[in-house]
The first five atom37 places (N, CA, C, CB, O) and aatype in JSON, in Angstrom:
{
  "aatype": [20, 20, 20, 20, 20, 20, 20, 20, 20, 20, 20, 20, 20, 20, 20, 20, 20, 20, 20, 20, 20, 20, 20, 20, 20, 20, 20, 20, 20, 20, 20, 20, 20, 20, 20, 20, 20, 20, 20, 20, 20, 20, 20, 20, 20, 20, 20, 20, 20, 20, 20, 20, 20, 20, 20, 20, 20, 20, 20, 20, 20, 20, 20, 20, 20, 20, 20, 20, 20, 20, 20, 20, 20, 20, 20, 20, 20, 20, 20, 20, 20, 20, 20, 20, 20, 20, 20, 20, 20, 20, 20, 20, 20, 20, 20, 20, 20, 20, 20, 20, 20, 20, 20, 20, 20],
  "atom_mask": [
    [1, 1, 1, 1, 1],
    [1, 1, 1, 1, 1],
    [1, 1, 1, 1, 1],
    [1, 1, 1, 1, 1],
    [1, 1, 1, 1, 1],
    [1, 1, 1, 1, 1],
    [1, 1, 1, 1, 1],
    [1, 1, 1, 1, 1],
    [1, 1, 1, 1, 1],
    [1, 1, 1, 1, 1],
    [1, 1, 1, 1, 1],
    [1, 1, 1, 1, 1],
    [1, 1, 1, 1, 1],
    [1, 1, 1, 1, 1],
    [1, 1, 1, 1, 1],
    [1, 1, 1, 1, 1],
    [1, 1, 1, 1, 1],
    [1, 1, 1, 1, 1],
    [1, 1, 1, 1, 1],
    [1, 1, 1, 1, 1],
    [1, 1, 1, 1, 1],
    [1, 1, 1, 1, 1],
    [1, 1, 1, 1, 1],
    [1, 1, 1, 1, 1],
    [1, 1, 1, 1, 1],
    [1, 1, 1, 1, 1],
    [1, 1, 1, 1, 1],
    [1, 1, 1, 1, 1],
    [1, 1, 1, 1, 1],
    [1, 1, 1, 1, 1],
    [1, 1, 1, 1, 1],
    [1, 1, 1, 1, 1],
    [1, 1, 1, 1, 1],
    [1, 1, 1, 1, 1],
    [1, 1, 1, 1, 1],
    [1, 1, 1, 1, 1],
    [1, 1, 1, 1, 1],
    [1, 1, 1, 1, 1],
    [1, 1, 1, 1, 1],
    [1, 1, 1, 1, 1],
    [1, 1, 1, 1, 1],
    [1, 1, 1, 1, 1],
    [1, 1, 1, 1, 1],
    [1, 1, 1, 1, 1],
    [1, 1, 1, 1, 1],
    [1, 1, 1, 1, 1],
    [1, 1, 1, 1, 1],
    [1, 1, 1, 1, 1],
    [1, 1, 1, 1, 1],
    [1, 1, 1, 1, 1],
    [1, 1, 1, 1, 1],
    [1, 1, 1, 1, 1],
    [1, 1, 1, 1, 1],
    [1, 1, 1, 1, 1],
    [1, 1, 1, 1, 1],
    [1, 1, 1, 1, 1],
    [1, 1, 1, 1, 1],
    [1, 1, 1, 1, 1],
    [1, 1, 1, 1, 1],
    [1, 1, 1, 1, 1],
    [1, 1, 1, 1, 1],
    [1, 1, 1, 1, 1],
    [1, 1, 1, 1, 1],
    [1, 1, 1, 1, 1],
    [1, 1, 1, 1, 1],
    [1, 1, 1, 1, 1],
    [1, 1, 1, 1, 1],
    [1, 1, 1, 1, 1],
    [1, 1, 1, 1, 1],
    [1, 1, 1, 1, 1],
    [1, 1, 1, 1, 1],
    [1, 1, 1, 1, 1],
    [1, 1, 1, 1, 1],
    [1, 1, 1, 1, 1],
    [1, 1, 1, 1, 1],
    [1, 1, 1, 1, 1],
    [1, 1, 1, 1, 1],
    [1, 1, 1, 1, 1],
    [1, 1, 1, 1, 1],
    [1, 1, 1, 1, 1],
    [1, 1, 1, 1, 1],
    [1, 1, 1, 1, 1],
    [1, 1, 1, 1, 1],
    [1, 1, 1, 1, 1],
    [1, 1, 1, 1, 1],
    [1, 1, 1, 1, 1],
    [1, 1, 1, 1, 1],
    [1, 1, 1, 1, 1],
    [1, 1, 1, 1, 1],
    [1, 1, 1, 1, 1],
    [1, 1, 1, 1, 1],
    [1, 1, 1, 1, 1],
    [1, 1, 1, 1, 1],
    [1, 1, 1, 1, 1],
    [1, 1, 1, 1, 1],
    [1, 1, 1, 1, 1],
    [1, 1, 1, 1, 1],
    [1, 1, 1, 1, 1],
    [1, 1, 1, 1, 1],
    [1, 1, 1, 1, 1],
    [1, 1, 1, 1, 1],
    [1, 1, 1, 1, 1],
    [1, 1, 1, 1, 1],
    [1, 1, 1, 1, 1],
    [1, 1, 1, 1, 1]
  ],
  "atom_positions": [
    [[-7.79, -45.39, 17.45], [-7.5, -46.07, 16.21], [-8.48, -45.67, 15.11], [-7.52, -47.56, 16.41], [-8.08, -45.41, 13.98]],
    [[-9.76, -45.62, 15.43], [-10.77, -45.31, 14.44], [-10.63, -43.88, 13.93], [-12.15, -45.52, 15.01], [-10.87, -43.63, 12.75]],
    [[-10.25, -42.95, 14.77], [-10.1, -41.56, 14.34], [-8.98, -41.42, 13.31], [-9.82, -40.66, 15.55], [-9.11, -40.64, 12.36]],
    [[-7.9, -42.16, 13.49], [-6.82, -42.12, 12.5], [-7.28, -42.68, 11.17], [-5.62, -42.9, 13.01], [-6.91, -42.15, 10.12]],
    [[-8.08, -43.75, 11.2], [-8.58, -44.33, 9.97], [-9.5, -43.37, 9.24], [-9.31, -45.62, 10.26], [-9.48, -43.3, 8.01]],
    [[-10.31, -42.63, 9.99], [-11.23, -41.7, 9.36], [-10.5, -40.65, 8.54], [-12.1, -41.03, 10.41], [-11.01, -40.18, 7.53]],
    [[-9.32, -40.29, 8.97], [-8.56, -39.3, 8.23], [-7.87, -39.91, 7.02], [-7.53, -38.65, 9.14], [-7.62, -39.22, 6.03]],
    [[-7.57, -41.2, 7.07], [-6.8, -41.84, 6.01], [-7.65, -42.42, 4.89], [-5.96, -42.91, 6.59], [-7.19, -42.49, 3.75]],
    [[-8.89, -42.84, 5.18], [-9.71, -43.53, 4.2], [-10.43, -42.52, 3.3], [-10.73, -44.44, 4.9], [-10.94, -41.5, 3.76]],
    [[-10.43, -42.84, 2.03], [-11.06, -42.02, 1.01], [-11.98, -42.93, 0.22], [-10.01, -41.31, 0.09], [-11.71, -44.12, 0.1]],
    [[-13.06, -42.41, -0.3], [-14.01, -43.21, -1.08], [-13.32, -43.84, -2.29], [-15.2, -42.35, -1.53], [-13.77, -44.88, -2.78]],
    [[-12.26, -43.22, -2.77], [-11.54, -43.77, -3.92], [-10.67, -44.97, -3.57], [-10.68, -42.69, -4.54], [-10.09, -45.59, -4.45]],
    [[-10.57, -45.3, -2.27], [-9.84, -46.49, -1.85], [-10.61, -47.77, -2.17], [-9.54, -46.42, -0.36], [-10.03, -48.85, -2.22]],
    [[-11.91, -47.64, -2.38], [-12.75, -48.79, -2.68], [-12.63, -49.17, -4.16], [-14.22, -48.5, -2.32], [-12.24, -48.35, -4.99]],
    [[-12.97, -50.42, -4.47], [-12.96, -50.89, -5.86], [-13.87, -50.03, -6.71], [-13.4, -52.37, -5.94], [-14.93, -49.58, -6.27]],
    [[-13.45, -49.8, -7.94], [-14.18, -48.9, -8.85], [-15.58, -49.41, -9.16], [-13.4, -48.73, -10.14], [-16.49, -48.61, -9.36]],
    [[-15.78, -50.73, -9.22], [-17.06, -51.29, -9.64], [-18.16, -51.18, -8.57], [-16.87, -52.74, -10.01], [-19.33, -51.39, -8.87]],
    [[-17.81, -50.85, -7.34], [-18.79, -50.84, -6.26], [-19.86, -49.77, -6.4], [-18.09, -50.67, -4.96], [-21.01, -49.99, -6.02]],
    [[-19.51, -48.64, -6.93], [-20.43, -47.51, -6.96], [-20.72, -47.07, -8.38], [-19.87, -46.34, -6.14], [-20.69, -45.88, -8.69]],
    [[-20.98, -48.03, -9.23], [-21.25, -47.75, -10.64], [-22.55, -46.97, -10.83], [-21.31, -49.05, -11.42], [-22.71, -46.27, -11.83]],
    [[-23.46, -47.07, -9.87], [-24.78, -46.48, -10.03], [-24.94, -45.11, -9.36], [-25.81, -47.41, -9.49], [-26.0, -44.49, -9.46]],
    [[-23.9, -44.65, -8.7], [-23.96, -43.34, -8.03], [-22.69, -42.56, -8.33], [-24.15, -43.51, -6.5], [-21.69, -43.12, -8.77]],
    [[-22.76, -41.27, -8.1], [-21.58, -40.43, -8.28], [-20.68, -40.59, -7.05], [-21.98, -38.93, -8.49], [-21.06, -40.19, -5.95]],
    [[-19.52, -41.16, -7.23], [-18.59, -41.42, -6.13], [-18.24, -40.14, -5.37], [-17.3, -42.07, -6.66], [-18.02, -40.17, -4.15]],
    [[-18.18, -39.04, -6.07], [-17.82, -37.77, -5.44], [-18.85, -37.29, -4.42], [-17.62, -36.7, -6.49], [-18.54, -36.49, -3.54]],
    [[-20.08, -37.8, -4.54], [-21.14, -37.41, -3.62], [-21.23, -38.32, -2.4], [-22.46, -37.41, -4.33], [-22.02, -38.06, -1.49]],
    [[-20.44, -39.38, -2.37], [-20.47, -40.31, -1.25], [-19.6, -39.81, -0.1], [-20.01, -41.7, -1.69], [-18.48, -39.34, -0.3]],
    [[-20.15, -39.92, 1.08], [-19.44, -39.56, 2.3], [-19.44, -40.8, 3.19], [-20.11, -38.32, 3.02], [-20.45, -41.49, 3.29]],
    [[-18.31, -41.08, 3.84], [-18.18, -42.31, 4.62], [-19.18, -42.39, 5.76], [-16.79, -42.4, 5.18], [-19.51, -43.5, 6.19]],
    [[-19.67, -41.29, 6.26], [-20.67, -41.32, 7.34], [-22.1, -41.21, 6.8], [-20.41, -40.19, 8.33], [-22.96, -42.01, 7.16]],
    [[-22.35, -40.24, 5.95], [-23.71, -40.05, 5.43], [-24.14, -41.17, 4.49], [-23.81, -38.72, 4.72], [-25.33, -41.48, 4.41]],
    [[-23.21, -41.76, 3.79], [-23.52, -42.82, 2.81], [-23.18, -44.21, 3.35], [-22.76, -42.56, 1.51], [-22.92, -45.13, 2.58]],
    [[-23.17, -44.34, 4.64], [-22.76, -45.59, 5.3], [-23.55, -46.8, 4.79], [-22.93, -45.47, 6.81], [-22.96, -47.84, 4.51]],
    [[-24.86, -46.67, 4.67], [-25.7, -47.8, 4.23], [-25.33, -48.24, 2.82], [-27.19, -47.41, 4.29], [-25.18, -49.44, 2.57]],
    [[-25.18, -47.3, 1.91], [-24.81, -47.63, 0.54], [-23.45, -48.29, 0.48], [-24.82, -46.37, -0.33], [-23.27, -49.29, -0.22]],
    [[-22.51, -47.74, 1.19], [-21.14, -48.27, 1.18], [-21.11, -49.68, 1.74], [-20.2, -47.35, 1.98], [-20.55, -50.59, 1.13]],
    [[-21.71, -49.88, 2.9], [-21.67, -51.19, 3.55], [-22.4, -52.25, 2.73], [-22.27, -51.12, 4.94], [-21.87, -53.34, 2.53]],
    [[-23.6, -51.95, 2.26], [-24.35, -52.95, 1.5], [-23.68, -53.28, 0.18], [-25.77, -52.47, 1.26], [-23.68, -54.45, -0.23]],
    [[-23.12, -52.3, -0.5], [-22.42, -52.58, -1.76], [-21.17, -53.43, -1.53], [-22.05, -51.28, -2.46], [-20.89, -54.34, -2.31]],
    [[-20.44, -53.13, -0.47], [-19.24, -53.92, -0.17], [-19.64, -55.34, 0.19], [-18.44, -53.28, 0.99], [-19.0, -56.29, -0.26]],
    [[-20.69, -55.51, 0.99], [-21.11, -56.86, 1.37], [-21.54, -57.68, 0.16], [-22.25, -56.8, 2.37], [-21.2, -58.86, 0.06]],
    [[-22.27, -57.08, -0.76], [-22.76, -57.82, -1.91], [-21.77, -57.94, -3.07], [-24.0, -57.18, -2.41], [-21.75, -58.96, -3.76]],
    [[-20.94, -56.91, -3.3], [-20.11, -56.88, -4.51], [-18.63, -56.62, -4.27], [-20.63, -55.83, -5.42], [-17.84, -56.62, -5.21]],
    [[-18.26, -56.41, -3.01], [-16.89, -56.0, -2.72], [-15.86, -57.12, -2.76], [-16.85, -55.38, -1.4], [-16.19, -58.3, -2.7]],
    [[-14.63, -56.7, -2.86], [-13.48, -57.59, -2.79], [-12.97, -57.6, -1.36], [-12.37, -57.16, -3.79], [-13.44, -56.83, -0.53]],
    [[-12.01, -58.46, -1.07], [-11.51, -58.59, 0.29], [-10.93, -57.26, 0.8], [-10.45, -59.69, 0.37], [-11.07, -56.94, 1.98]],
    [[-10.28, -56.51, -0.06], [-9.74, -55.21, 0.34], [-10.87, -54.25, 0.75], [-8.92, -54.6, -0.81], [-10.72, -53.49, 1.71]],
    [[-11.98, -54.3, 0.02], [-13.13, -53.45, 0.36], [-13.69, -53.85, 1.73], [-14.23, -53.56, -0.72], [-14.05, -53.0, 2.54]],
    [[-13.77, -55.16, 1.97], [-14.24, -55.64, 3.26], [-13.32, -55.16, 4.39], [-14.33, -57.18, 3.26], [-13.8, -54.7, 5.43]],
    [[-12.02, -55.27, 4.17], [-11.07, -54.83, 5.19], [-11.23, -53.34, 5.51], [-9.64, -55.11, 4.73], [-11.09, -52.94, 6.66]],
    [[-11.51, -52.55, 4.5], [-11.7, -51.11, 4.73], [-12.91, -50.86, 5.62], [-11.87, -50.38, 3.38], [-12.81, -50.13, 6.61]],
    [[-14.06, -51.46, 5.28], [-15.25, -51.19, 6.11], [-15.12, -51.82, 7.49], [-16.51, -51.71, 5.41], [-15.61, -51.25, 8.47]],
    [[-14.49, -52.97, 7.57], [-14.31, -53.62, 8.87], [-13.45, -52.76, 9.79], [-13.68, -55.01, 8.69], [-13.77, -52.58, 10.97]],
    [[-12.36, -52.24, 9.26], [-11.48, -51.4, 10.07], [-12.08, -50.03, 10.36], [-10.15, -51.24, 9.36], [-11.79, -49.43, 11.39]],
    [[-12.9, -49.53, 9.46], [-13.47, -48.2, 9.64], [-14.71, -48.22, 10.54], [-13.83, -47.6, 8.28], [-14.79, -47.46, 11.51]],
    [[-15.67, -49.09, 10.21], [-16.94, -49.12, 10.93], [-16.97, -50.12, 12.09], [-18.05, -49.44, 9.97], [-17.63, -49.87, 13.1]],
    [[-16.26, -51.23, 11.96], [-16.33, -52.29, 12.96], [-17.51, -53.2, 12.72], [-16.41, -51.69, 14.36], [-18.47, -52.82, 12.05]],
    [[-17.44, -54.4, 13.25], [-18.48, -55.39, 12.98], [-19.83, -55.0, 13.56], [-18.06, -56.73, 13.53], [-20.86, -55.33, 12.98]],
    [[-19.86, -54.31, 14.69], [-21.14, -53.92, 15.29], [-21.91, -52.96, 14.39], [-20.92, -53.28, 16.65], [-23.11, -53.12, 14.19]],
    [[-21.23, -51.97, 13.85], [-21.88, -51.0, 12.96], [-22.26, -51.64, 11.63], [-20.96, -49.78, 12.72], [-23.31, -51.34, 11.07]],
    [[-21.41, -52.52, 11.12], [-21.73, -53.24, 9.87], [-22.97, -54.08, 10.08], [-20.53, -54.13, 9.42], [-23.88, -54.07, 9.24]],
    [[-23.02, -54.82, 11.19], [-24.17, -55.68, 11.47], [-25.44, -54.86, 11.64], [-23.91, -56.52, 12.71], [-26.49, -55.24, 11.12]],
    [[-25.36, -53.76, 12.37], [-26.53, -52.91, 12.59], [-27.07, -52.39, 11.25], [-26.18, -51.73, 13.53], [-28.28, -52.38, 11.02]],
    [[-26.18, -51.96, 10.39], [-26.58, -51.46, 9.08], [-27.16, -52.58, 8.23], [-25.4, -50.82, 8.36], [-28.19, -52.4, 7.57]],
    [[-26.52, -53.75, 8.24], [-26.99, -54.89, 7.45], [-28.34, -55.38, 7.95], [-25.96, -56.03, 7.5], [-29.18, -55.81, 7.15]],
    [[-28.56, -55.33, 9.24], [-29.84, -55.79, 9.81], [-31.01, -54.96, 9.31], [-29.78, -55.75, 11.33], [-32.13, -55.46, 9.22]],
    [[-30.77, -53.7, 8.99], [-31.84, -52.81, 8.54], [-31.93, -52.68, 7.03], [-31.65, -51.45, 9.15], [-32.8, -51.98, 6.51]],
    [[-31.04, -53.35, 6.31], [-31.07, -53.29, 4.85], [-32.23, -54.13, 4.32], [-29.72, -53.78, 4.25], [-32.5, -55.21, 4.83]],
    [[-32.89, -53.63, 3.3], [-34.03, -54.35, 2.73], [-33.63, -55.43, 1.74], [-34.95, -53.38, 2.06], [-34.38, -56.37, 1.51]],
    [[-32.44, -55.31, 1.16], [-32.05, -56.27, 0.15], [-30.56, -56.55, 0.23], [-32.44, -55.78, -1.25], [-29.74, -55.7, -0.12]],
    [[-30.22, -57.72, 0.69], [-28.83, -58.18, 0.72], [-28.79, -59.61, 0.18], [-28.23, -58.1, 2.16], [-29.75, -60.37, 0.33]],
    [[-27.7, -59.95, -0.42], [-27.49, -61.3, -0.9], [-27.52, -62.27, 0.28], [-26.15, -61.41, -1.67], [-27.1, -61.92, 1.39]],
    [[-28.0, -63.49, 0.06], [-28.09, -64.47, 1.14], [-26.72, -64.79, 1.73], [-28.74, -65.74, 0.63], [-26.61, -65.05, 2.93]],
    [[-25.69, -64.79, 0.91], [-24.34, -65.04, 1.41], [-23.85, -63.89, 2.29], [-23.36, -65.25, 0.23], [-23.15, -64.12, 3.28]],
    [[-24.23, -62.69, 1.94], [-23.86, -61.52, 2.75], [-24.52, -61.59, 4.12], [-24.24, -60.22, 2.05], [-23.9, -61.3, 5.14]],
    [[-25.8, -61.98, 4.13], [-26.52, -62.13, 5.4], [-25.84, -63.19, 6.26], [-28.0, -62.51, 5.15], [-25.6, -62.96, 7.45]],
    [[-25.53, -64.33, 5.67], [-24.9, -65.43, 6.41], [-23.54, -65.01, 6.95], [-24.76, -66.67, 5.51], [-23.19, -65.33, 8.09]],
    [[-22.77, -64.29, 6.14], [-21.44, -63.84, 6.54], [-21.5, -62.9, 7.74], [-20.74, -63.14, 5.37], [-20.79, -63.11, 8.73]],
    [[-22.34, -61.88, 7.66], [-22.45, -60.91, 8.75], [-23.06, -61.58, 9.98], [-23.3, -59.71, 8.32], [-22.66, -61.28, 11.11]],
    [[-24.02, -62.45, 9.78], [-24.63, -63.18, 10.88], [-23.59, -64.0, 11.63], [-25.76, -64.08, 10.37], [-23.58, -64.02, 12.86]],
    [[-22.74, -64.68, 10.9], [-21.69, -65.5, 11.52], [-20.7, -64.65, 12.3], [-20.95, -66.3, 10.46], [-20.38, -64.96, 13.45]],
    [[-20.22, -63.57, 11.7], [-19.23, -62.72, 12.37], [-19.78, -61.97, 13.57], [-18.67, -61.73, 11.38], [-19.09, -61.77, 14.56]],
    [[-21.04, -61.55, 13.47], [-21.62, -60.75, 14.54], [-22.35, -61.6, 15.59], [-22.58, -59.75, 13.95], [-22.73, -61.11, 16.65]],
    [[-22.53, -62.88, 15.27], [-23.25, -63.8, 16.16], [-24.71, -63.37, 16.36], [-22.55, -63.89, 17.52], [-25.3, -63.61, 17.42]],
    [[-25.27, -62.73, 15.34], [-26.67, -62.34, 15.34], [-27.4, -63.31, 14.42], [-26.86, -60.84, 14.89], [-27.0, -63.47, 13.27]],
    [[-28.46, -63.96, 14.9], [-29.19, -64.9, 14.04], [-29.71, -64.22, 12.78], [-30.36, -65.52, 14.81], [-30.19, -63.09, 12.82]],
    [[-29.6, -64.91, 11.66], [-30.02, -64.32, 10.39], [-31.51, -63.99, 10.37], [-29.7, -65.25, 9.25], [-31.94, -63.16, 9.57]],
    [[-32.28, -64.63, 11.22], [-33.71, -64.34, 11.31], [-33.98, -62.92, 11.81], [-34.39, -65.34, 12.21], [-35.1, -62.42, 11.66]],
    [[-33.0, -62.28, 12.39], [-33.16, -60.91, 12.88], [-32.86, -59.85, 11.81], [-32.28, -60.69, 14.08], [-33.01, -58.66, 12.06]],
    [[-32.42, -60.29, 10.64], [-32.11, -59.37, 9.55], [-33.37, -59.1, 8.74], [-30.99, -59.93, 8.64], [-34.06, -60.03, 8.32]],
    [[-33.67, -57.84, 8.52], [-34.86, -57.44, 7.77], [-34.9, -58.08, 6.39], [-34.92, -55.92, 7.65], [-35.95, -58.55, 5.95]],
    [[-33.78, -58.09, 5.71], [-33.75, -58.63, 4.36], [-34.01, -60.14, 4.35], [-32.41, -58.33, 3.7], [-34.55, -60.66, 3.38]],
    [[-33.65, -60.83, 5.41], [-33.92, -62.26, 5.51], [-35.41, -62.51, 5.71], [-33.11, -62.89, 6.67], [-35.99, -63.37, 5.05]],
    [[-36.02, -61.76, 6.6], [-37.44, -61.98, 6.87], [-38.32, -61.55, 5.7], [-37.85, -61.24, 8.13], [-39.33, -62.2, 5.43]],
    [[-37.97, -60.48, 5.01], [-38.79, -60.05, 3.88], [-38.65, -61.02, 2.71], [-38.41, -58.63, 3.43], [-39.61, -61.23, 1.96]],
    [[-37.47, -61.62, 2.54], [-37.31, -62.63, 1.47], [-38.13, -63.86, 1.79], [-35.83, -63.0, 1.29], [-38.64, -64.52, 0.88]],
    [[-38.26, -64.2, 3.07], [-39.06, -65.35, 3.46], [-40.54, -65.12, 3.16], [-38.86, -65.67, 4.94], [-41.27, -66.06, 2.86]],
    [[-40.98, -63.86, 3.25], [-42.37, -63.54, 2.99], [-42.68, -63.47, 1.5], [-42.71, -62.23, 3.65], [-43.82, -63.73, 1.1]],
    [[-41.7, -63.14, 0.68], [-41.9, -62.99, -0.76], [-41.49, -64.28, -1.46], [-41.1, -61.78, -1.31], [-40.32, -64.47, -1.8]],
    [[-42.44, -65.13, -1.67], [-42.14, -66.4, -2.34], [-41.94, -66.16, -3.83], [-43.28, -67.43, -2.11], [-42.64, -65.36, -4.45]],
    [[-40.99, -66.87, -4.38], [-40.75, -66.75, -5.82], [-41.51, -67.85, -6.55], [-39.22, -66.82, -6.15], [-41.83, -68.89, -5.97]],
    [[-41.8, -67.62, -7.8], [-42.5, -68.61, -8.61], [-41.57, -69.77, -8.95], [-43.04, -67.97, -9.89], [-40.36, -69.61, -9.04]],
    [[-42.16, -70.9, -9.12], [-41.37, -72.07, -9.49], [-40.84, -71.91, -10.9], [-42.21, -73.36, -9.37], [-41.52, -71.34, -11.76]],
    [[-39.66, -72.39, -11.14], [-39.1, -72.41, -12.49], [-39.48, -73.75, -13.1], [-37.54, -72.2, -12.48], [-39.16, -74.8, -12.55]],
    [[-40.16, -73.72, -14.24], [-40.62, -74.97, -14.88], [-39.61, -75.49, -15.86], [-41.94, -74.76, -15.6], [-39.83, -76.53, -16.48]]
  ]
}
């Protein structure tokens, strides 16, 4: 099943707003996996999520998300819930806990 998807999916299948900061033509579904997954988790639409879920699977998404340095708290919670991996095991969760923000007065 995954091999058929690899032939069918194109970077242009994703929402246009996801890769505003990079040249879409330079993105490759395997080499740019971290960029694609983290952008979809933080900014993607349901169609974008379905693409990465069907292409990479939850295990690969979770592994990539666990090593990401910066993810939205909702993205961490979402992947943690689906993968059944405690959010405390995500790098971005632990580094945010270490970096305290200043109080807003």
